[in-house]
DOBA-101807 format. One record per atom (N, C-alpha, C): residue in one letter; x, y, z. Coordinates in Angstrom, 3 decimals, decimal comma, always signed. Example, Ala and Ser with C-alpha at 12.3 -4.5 7.8 and 13.67 -1.06 7.14 Angstrom:
BEGIN
a_+13,190_-5,690_+7,800
a_+12,300_-4,500_+7,800
a_+13,200_-3,300_+7,800
s_+12,850_-2,250_+7,080
s_+13,670_-1,060_+7,140
s_+12,900_+0,030_+7,870
//
This chain:
BEGIN
r_-13,036_-22,338_-19,581
r_-13,146_-21,847_-20,929
r_-12,176_-20,709_-21,168
m_-11,468_-20,770_-22,260
m_-10,515_-19,707_-22,613
m_-11,254_-18,567_-23,299
p_-10,852_-17,315_-23,021
p_-11,475_-16,193_-23,718
p_-11,047_-16,177_-25,174
f_-11,857_-15,535_-26,011
f_-11,553_-15,415_-27,430
f_-10,384_-14,456_-27,613
q_-9,490_-14,762_-28,540
q_-8,340_-13,901_-28,789
q_-8,810_-12,498_-29,102
s_-8,244_-11,511_-28,407
s_-8,702_-10,140_-28,568
s_-7,651_-9,208_-29,163
r_-6,434_-9,676_-29,374
r_-5,403_-8,823_-29,967
r_-4,316_-9,686_-30,605
i_-3,576_-9,022_-31,492
i_-2,436_-9,655_-32,153
i_-1,258_-8,696_-32,013
n_-0,132_-9,191_-31,532
n_+1,066_-8,361_-31,432
n_+1,739_-8,295_-32,793
r_+2,067_-7,094_-33,246
r_+2,766_-6,928_-34,520
r_+4,240_-7,282_-34,378
t_+4,775_-7,086_-33,178
t_+6,156_-7,458_-32,901
t_+6,184_-8,224_-31,589
l_+7,150_-9,089_-31,454
l_+7,265_-9,845_-30,219
l_+7,753_-8,942_-29,096
p_+7,210_-9,112_-27,907
p_+7,698_-8,311_-26,785
p_+9,119_-8,725_-26,419
v_+9,875_-7,801_-25,820
v_+11,254_-8,101_-25,445
v_+11,308_-9,045_-24,253
g_+10,290_-9,023_-23,442
g_+10,253_-9,868_-22,260
g_+9,036_-9,554_-21,415
v_+8,999_-10,143_-20,257
v_+7,925_-9,948_-19,287
v_+8,599_-9,617_-17,968
e_+7,951_-8,769_-17,158
e_+8,571_-8,456_-15,880
e_+8,886_-9,745_-15,133
g_+10,079_-9,781_-14,568
g_+10,543_-10,975_-13,875
g_+11,435_-11,866_-14,713
d_+11,484_-11,650_-16,034
d_+12,354_-12,442_-16,915
d_+13,808_-12,003_-16,753
f_+14,734_-12,930_-17,027
f_+16,134_-12,553_-17,136
f_+16,274_-11,594_-18,316
a_+17,116_-10,561_-18,177
a_+17,359_-9,606_-19,255
a_+18,676_-9,890_-19,962
s_+19,435_-10,868_-19,473
s_+20,701_-11,233_-20,097
s_+21,069_-12,655_-19,665
t_+22,177_-13,116_-20,165
t_+22,687_-14,416_-19,723
t_+23,870_-14,245_-18,771
n_+24,013_-13,036_-18,231
n_+25,075_-12,773_-17,254
n_+24,825_-13,575_-15,977
p_+25,828_-13,680_-15,120
p_+25,639_-14,395_-13,848
p_+24,532_-13,754_-13,002
y_+23,941_-14,542_-12,143
y_+22,906_-14,053_-11,231
y_+23,133_-14,692_-9,868
h_+22,450_-14,168_-8,869
h_+22,643_-14,662_-7,511
h_+21,304_-14,737_-6,801
t_+20,987_-15,913_-6,273
t_+19,743_-16,082_-5,530
t_+19,964_-15,826_-4,049
l_+18,903_-15,468_-3,381
l_+18,936_-15,237_-1,944
l_+19,051_-16,581_-1,243
l_+20,045_-16,720_-0,392
l_+20,289_-17,969_+0,306
l_+19,232_-18,181_+1,377
n_+18,629_-19,359_+1,384
n_+17,612_-19,689_+2,373
n_+18,291_-20,200_+3,635
a_+18,073_-19,511_+4,732
a_+18,720_-19,859_+5,999
a_+18,338_-21,252_+6,490
s_+17,124_-21,707_+6,155
s_+16,683_-23,023_+6,626
s_+17,106_-24,150_+5,696
g_+17,707_-23,809_+4,551
g_+18,237_-24,820_+3,653
g_+17,270_-25,338_+2,611
g_+16,003_-25,011_+2,714
g_+15,025_-25,489_+1,734
g_+14,707_-24,428_+0,703
q_+13,658_-24,654_-0,042
q_+13,191_-23,706_-1,057
q_+12,209_-22,736_-0,413
y_+12,318_-21,430_-0,742
y_+11,320_-20,481_-0,270
y_+9,978_-20,802_-0,905
k_+8,926_-20,527_-0,177
k_+7,562_-20,737_-0,672
k_+6,780_-19,448_-0,491
a_+5,799_-19,225_-1,360
a_+4,949_-18,046_-1,249
a_+4,080_-18,165_-0,006
g_+3,905_-17,035_+0,700
g_+3,018_-17,005_+1,857
g_+1,580_-17,233_+1,421
s_+0,662_-17,288_+2,360
s_-0,741_-17,647_+2,081
s_-1,417_-16,703_+1,095
t_-1,002_-15,441_+1,025
t_-1,617_-14,494_+0,094
t_-0,972_-14,519_-1,286
g_+0,073_-15,334_-1,455
g_+0,767_-15,417_-2,735
g_+1,843_-14,356_-2,864
v_+2,599_-14,433_-3,939
v_+3,671_-13,489_-4,234
v_+3,535_-13,096_-5,701
i_+3,750_-11,819_-5,996
i_+3,615_-11,342_-7,369
i_+4,993_-11,230_-8,021
v_+5,116_-11,819_-9,198
v_+6,340_-11,836_-9,990
v_+6,676_-10,416_-10,452
g_+7,989_-10,122_-10,558
g_+8,425_-8,822_-11,046
g_+8,439_-7,761_-9,968
r_+8,149_-8,163_-8,756
r_+8,185_-7,257_-7,602
r_+9,258_-7,742_-6,644
f_+9,382_-7,053_-5,547
f_+10,300_-7,448_-4,493
f_+9,500_-8,191_-3,435
a_+10,102_-9,190_-2,828
a_+9,457_-9,926_-1,736
a_+10,457_-10,104_-0,610
w_+9,933_-10,190_+0,593
w_+10,767_-10,375_+1,775
w_+10,463_-11,740_+2,367
v_+11,450_-12,299_+3,067
v_+11,309_-13,658_+3,576
v_+11,388_-13,711_+5,099
n_+10,641_-14,660_+5,634
n_+10,705_-14,985_+7,051
n_+11,606_-16,213_+7,135
d_+12,818_-16,035_+7,650
d_+13,767_-17,142_+7,680
d_+13,317_-18,275_+8,597
a_+12,481_-17,988_+9,572
a_+11,998_-19,030_+10,480
a_+11,006_-19,963_+9,788
t_+10,173_-19,409_+8,885
t_+9,146_-20,216_+8,228
t_+9,495_-20,565_+6,784
g_+10,417_-19,799_+6,162
g_+10,752_-20,009_+4,756
g_+9,710_-19,433_+3,814
l_+8,798_-18,591_+4,344
l_+7,737_-18,018_+3,519
l_+8,113_-16,626_+3,027
a_+7,748_-16,334_+1,772
a_+8,013_-15,046_+1,147
a_+6,699_-14,297_+0,940
v_+6,751_-12,972_+1,139
v_+5,578_-12,112_+0,956
v_+6,012_-10,800_+0,308
n_+5,066_-10,120_-0,374
n_+5,378_-8,844_-1,011
n_+5,309_-7,661_-0,052
a_+4,870_-7,870_+1,191
a_+4,814_-6,795_+2,186
a_+5,943_-6,990_+3,192
k_+6,748_-5,964_+3,372
k_+7,942_-6,072_+4,204
k_+7,629_-6,304_+5,677
g_+6,730_-5,515_+6,259
g_+6,457_-5,626_+7,682
g_+7,751_-5,508_+8,472
s_+8,018_-6,458_+9,356
s_+9,239_-6,435_+10,171
s_+10,363_-7,267_+9,554
l_+10,153_-7,791_+8,347
l_+11,161_-8,626_+7,697
l_+12,305_-7,767_+7,160
t_+13,493_-8,327_+7,110
t_+14,659_-7,533_+6,692
t_+15,357_-8,039_+5,438
r_+15,200_-9,326_+5,083
r_+15,874_-9,867_+3,896
r_+14,875_-10,064_+2,780
g_+15,294_-9,667_+1,589
g_+14,385_-9,831_+0,465
g_+15,114_-9,916_-0,850
g_+14,347_-10,163_-1,909
g_+14,919_-10,279_-3,242
g_+13,873_-10,063_-4,314
f_+14,340_-9,926_-5,535
f_+13,478_-9,742_-6,696
f_+12,835_-11,081_-7,053
v_+11,532_-11,065_-7,339
v_+10,803_-12,297_-7,662
v_+10,901_-12,549_-9,162
k_+11,613_-13,618_-9,523
k_+11,797_-13,999_-10,919
k_+10,564_-14,723_-11,445
r_+10,301_-14,513_-12,718
r_+9,192_-15,217_-13,362
r_+9,550_-16,687_-13,508
a_+8,647_-17,531_-13,099
a_+8,837_-18,980_-13,184
a_+7,516_-19,599_-13,633
n_+7,504_-20,873_-13,798
n_+6,293_-21,552_-14,255
n_+5,295_-21,809_-13,141
t_+5,506_-21,215_-11,969
t_+4,594_-21,461_-10,856
t_+3,500_-20,417_-10,732
a_+3,529_-19,336_-11,533
a_+2,436_-18,360_-11,514
a_+1,209_-19,010_-12,153
t_+0,049_-18,846_-11,525
t_-1,155_-19,510_-12,013
t_-2,322_-18,537_-12,135
v_-3,163_-18,789_-13,114
v_-4,379_-18,005_-13,306
v_-5,351_-18,381_-12,196
l_-5,845_-17,375_-11,483
l_-6,728_-17,620_-10,349
l_-8,179_-17,251_-10,618
t_-8,419_-16,406_-11,625
t_-9,756_-15,911_-11,913
t_-10,237_-16,479_-13,242
p_-11,446_-17,068_-13,287
p_-11,964_-17,585_-14,554
p_-12,000_-16,486_-15,623
g_-11,519_-16,803_-16,833
g_-11,500_-15,852_-17,929
g_-10,253_-14,987_-17,966
q_-9,445_-15,046_-16,934
q_-8,209_-14,275_-16,898
q_-7,235_-14,873_-17,907
e_-6,561_-14,022_-18,692
e_-5,671_-14,511_-19,744
e_-4,304_-14,924_-19,230
y_-3,808_-14,253_-18,211
y_-2,493_-14,580_-17,669
y_-2,427_-14,122_-16,219
s_-1,393_-14,538_-15,532
s_-1,227_-14,137_-14,139
s_+0,252_-14,048_-13,803
l_+0,571_-13,138_-12,916
l_+1,921_-13,038_-12,383
l_+1,924_-13,404_-10,904
t_+0,859_-14,028_-10,443
t_+0,750_-14,397_-9,031
t_+1,186_-15,843_-8,809
i_+2,117_-16,005_-7,876
i_+2,518_-17,343_-7,441
i_+1,684_-17,638_-6,204
r_+0,867_-18,665_-6,278
r_-0,059_-18,995_-5,192
r_+0,681_-19,394_-3,922
g_+0,017_-19,191_-2,794
g_+0,568_-19,563_-1,510
g_+1,001_-21,022_-1,491
g_+2,182_-21,288_-0,947
g_+2,701_-22,647_-0,851
g_+3,553_-23,082_-2,026
f_+3,501_-22,339_-3,147
f_+4,312_-22,689_-4,309
f_+5,712_-22,109_-4,163
e_+6,687_-22,750_-4,829
e_+8,081_-22,326_-4,740
e_+8,294_-20,938_-5,345
v_+9,194_-20,178_-4,712
v_+9,528_-18,821_-5,142
v_+11,042_-18,692_-5,221
e_+11,531_-18,133_-6,332
e_+12,959_-17,833_-6,455
e_+13,145_-16,341_-6,235
l_+14,023_-15,980_-5,293
l_+14,316_-14,583_-5,002
l_+15,776_-14,300_-5,338
f_+16,011_-13,170_-6,002
f_+17,348_-12,836_-6,484
f_+17,817_-11,512_-5,885
d_+19,094_-11,489_-5,471
d_+19,693_-10,236_-5,013
d_+20,827_-9,807_-5,937
g_+20,937_-10,434_-7,097
g_+21,899_-10,048_-8,116
g_+21,519_-10,633_-9,460
g_+21,842_-9,924_-10,522
g_+21,542_-10,394_-11,870
g_+20,877_-9,304_-12,683
d_+20,511_-9,640_-13,913
d_+19,884_-8,699_-14,844
d_+18,469_-9,173_-15,137
f_+17,484_-8,280_-14,953
f_+16,076_-8,654_-15,095
f_+15,293_-7,556_-15,797
y_+14,107_-7,928_-16,298
y_+13,142_-6,956_-16,793
y_+12,214_-6,598_-15,639
a_+11,959_-5,302_-15,481
a_+11,062_-4,828_-14,435
a_+10,195_-3,714_-15,010
r_+8,977_-3,595_-14,506
r_+8,050_-2,572_-14,987
r_+7,977_-1,447_-13,963
f_+8,042_-0,212_-14,457
f_+7,975_+0,964_-13,596
f_+6,781_+1,819_-14,014
a_+5,790_+1,928_-13,148
a_+4,554_+2,653_-13,458
a_+4,818_+4,102_-13,852
a_+5,805_+4,737_-13,227
a_+6,099_+6,148_-13,514
a_+7,283_+6,315_-14,457
g_+7,778_+5,228_-15,034
g_+8,950_+5,294_-15,888
g_+10,224_+5,217_-15,069
a_+11,351_+5,204_-15,748
a_+12,643_+5,094_-15,067
a_+13,734_+5,671_-15,953
t_+14,809_+6,114_-15,303
t_+15,947_+6,696_-16,005
t_+17,201_+5,896_-15,681
s_+18,004_+5,671_-16,688
s_+19,238_+4,914_-16,517
s_+20,056_+5,458_-15,346
g_+20,537_+4,544_-14,482
g_+21,355_+4,914_-13,340
g_+20,594_+5,120_-12,046
q_+19,257_+5,205_-12,118
q_+18,483_+5,400_-10,897
q_+18,520_+4,154_-10,012
n_+18,374_+4,364_-8,718
n_+18,239_+3,259_-7,768
n_+16,860_+2,642_-7,910
v_+16,762_+1,355_-7,607
v_+15,472_+0,665_-7,616
v_+15,038_+0,487_-6,166
f_+13,848_+1,000_-5,862
f_+13,254_+0,884_-4,536
f_+12,051_-0,041_-4,614
a_+11,742_-0,701_-3,498
a_+10,549_-1,555_-3,406
a_+9,595_-0,960_-2,387
n_+8,330_-0,832_-2,783
n_+7,305_-0,345_-1,868
n_+7,184_-1,336_-0,717
d_+7,253_-0,838_+0,523
d_+7,247_-1,711_+1,699
d_+5,931_-2,454_+1,899
t_+4,847_-1,995_+1,288
t_+3,538_-2,630_+1,452
t_+3,209_-3,609_+0,339
t_+3,665_-3,304_-0,895
t_+3,270_-4,103_-2,060
t_+4,434_-4,766_-2,802
g_+5,655_-4,306_-2,563
g_+6,805_-4,819_-3,305
g_+6,955_-4,228_-4,690
v_+6,023_-3,338_-5,093
v_+6,092_-2,703_-6,412
v_+7,379_-1,884_-6,504
l_+8,029_-1,949_-7,671
l_+9,297_-1,269_-7,865
l_+9,098_+0,176_-8,304
v_+9,957_+1,045_-7,778
v_+9,959_+2,465_-8,110
v_+11,404_+2,866_-8,363
a_+11,635_+3,659_-9,421
a_+12,979_+4,144_-9,723
a_+13,111_+5,574_-9,215
d_+14,236_+5,860_-8,548
d_+14,460_+7,193_-8,007
d_+15,965_+7,418_-7,892
a_+16,403_+8,660_-8,093
a_+17,833_+8,978_-8,038
a_+18,342_+9,123_-6,613
g_+17,443_+9,252_-5,643
g_+17,853_+9,463_-4,255
g_+18,377_+8,203_-3,590
a_+18,902_+8,405_-2,378
a_+19,417_+7,279_-1,594
a_+18,355_+6,703_-0,673
t_+17,283_+7,461_-0,437
t_+16,166_+6,992_+0,385
t_+14,863_+7,450_-0,253
l_+13,793_+6,743_+0,058
l_+12,465_+7,081_-0,446
l_+11,471_+6,619_+0,616
a_+10,699_+7,538_+1,154
a_+9,779_+7,225_+2,244
a_+8,831_+6,085_+1,867
g_+8,666_+5,113_+2,789
g_+7,763_+3,988_+2,563
g_+8,310_+2,935_+1,623
h_+9,585_+3,048_+1,277
h_+10,221_+2,137_+0,336
h_+11,567_+1,668_+0,878
t_+12,002_+0,516_+0,403
t_+13,313_-0,034_+0,751
t_+14,183_-0,026_-0,494
i_+15,417_+0,461_-0,352
i_+16,331_+0,430_-1,489
i_+16,743_-1,027_-1,723
t_+16,818_-1,424_-2,972
t_+17,207_-2,790_-3,341
t_+18,646_-2,749_-3,861
p_+19,256_-3,890_-4,116
p_+20,615_-3,886_-4,672
p_+20,653_-3,617_-6,178
f_+19,510_-3,243_-6,771
f_+19,425_-3,078_-8,221
f_+19,450_-1,617_-8,644
k_+19,920_-1,405_-9,893
k_+19,885_-0,095_-10,541
k_+19,245_-0,255_-11,914
v_+18,655_+0,842_-12,395
v_+18,032_+0,863_-13,721
v_+19,130_+0,973_-14,775
v_+19,009_+0,194_-15,846
v_+20,011_+0,192_-16,909
v_+19,602_+1,098_-18,067
n_+18,326_+1,080_-18,462
n_+17,888_+1,868_-19,613
n_+16,694_+2,754_-19,248
t_+16,598_+3,892_-19,909
t_+15,516_+4,839_-19,675
t_+14,250_+4,365_-20,387
v_+13,117_+4,387_-19,647
v_+11,836_+3,965_-20,220
v_+10,729_+4,931_-19,800
l_+9,663_+4,948_-20,584
l_+8,483_+5,747_-20,267
l_+7,620_+5,026_-19,242
a_+6,633_+5,734_-18,729
a_+5,721_+5,178_-17,731
a_+5,095_+3,876_-18,228
g_+5,145_+2,841_-17,392
g_+4,526_+1,564_-17,687
g_+5,327_+0,629_-18,564
e_+6,464_+1,081_-19,077
e_+7,276_+0,240_-19,949
e_+8,227_-0,634_-19,138
l_+8,738_-1,666_-19,813
l_+9,736_-2,544_-19,191
l_+11,113_-1,912_-19,256
a_+11,825_-1,986_-18,147
a_+13,212_-1,539_-18,098
a_+14,081_-2,722_-17,731
k_+15,352_-2,599_-18,028
k_+16,318_-3,596_-17,568
k_+16,897_-3,080_-16,257
i_+17,003_-3,988_-15,284
i_+17,656_-3,641_-14,028
i_+18,804_-4,612_-13,797
t_+19,809_-4,135_-13,085
t_+20,943_-4,997_-12,788
t_+21,323_-4,874_-11,332
g_+21,766_-5,973_-10,765
g_+22,206_-5,989_-9,380
g_+23,708_-5,949_-9,260
w_+24,407_-5,656_-10,370
w_+25,865_-5,720_-10,328
w_+26,528_-4,357_-10,391
i_+25,792_-3,283_-10,675
i_+26,383_-1,947_-10,720
i_+26,476_-1,419_-9,297
k_+27,627_-1,015_-8,878
k_+27,799_-0,472_-7,522
k_+28,203_+0,972_-7,589
//
């Protein structure tokens, strides 16, 4: 059963975390085994960073001892897992996952972000954090930078092409 509509947007949103932010070129993470990456048993959350096990081809949002990773793009494989839930950004275990190490995307930053900051991924959750430093404890620097300044919880554009 679908829940009753509870809100109406006065304006259309610009995008959803994990969406492409432009039509510029993009680059996916090459799978060493030649197949498609799949979400690990716990699933993968869209709009975050995920790391891959090249031996198994499985992607997870927790880095652990893994070294290669990419941004999780929004695709049609995210599924609602809880009855009554309106939407989901979770790609269930075993479903295909696209990981990107270059391109322009929408990403959400809980604490906000400033144009030019580096994008870091939390090593435990893959949640993105923007920071001007070159290192951030408990986080891995990604190949992405923040393009526009946003307030806490808002969508920002990130790009993997600014060096």
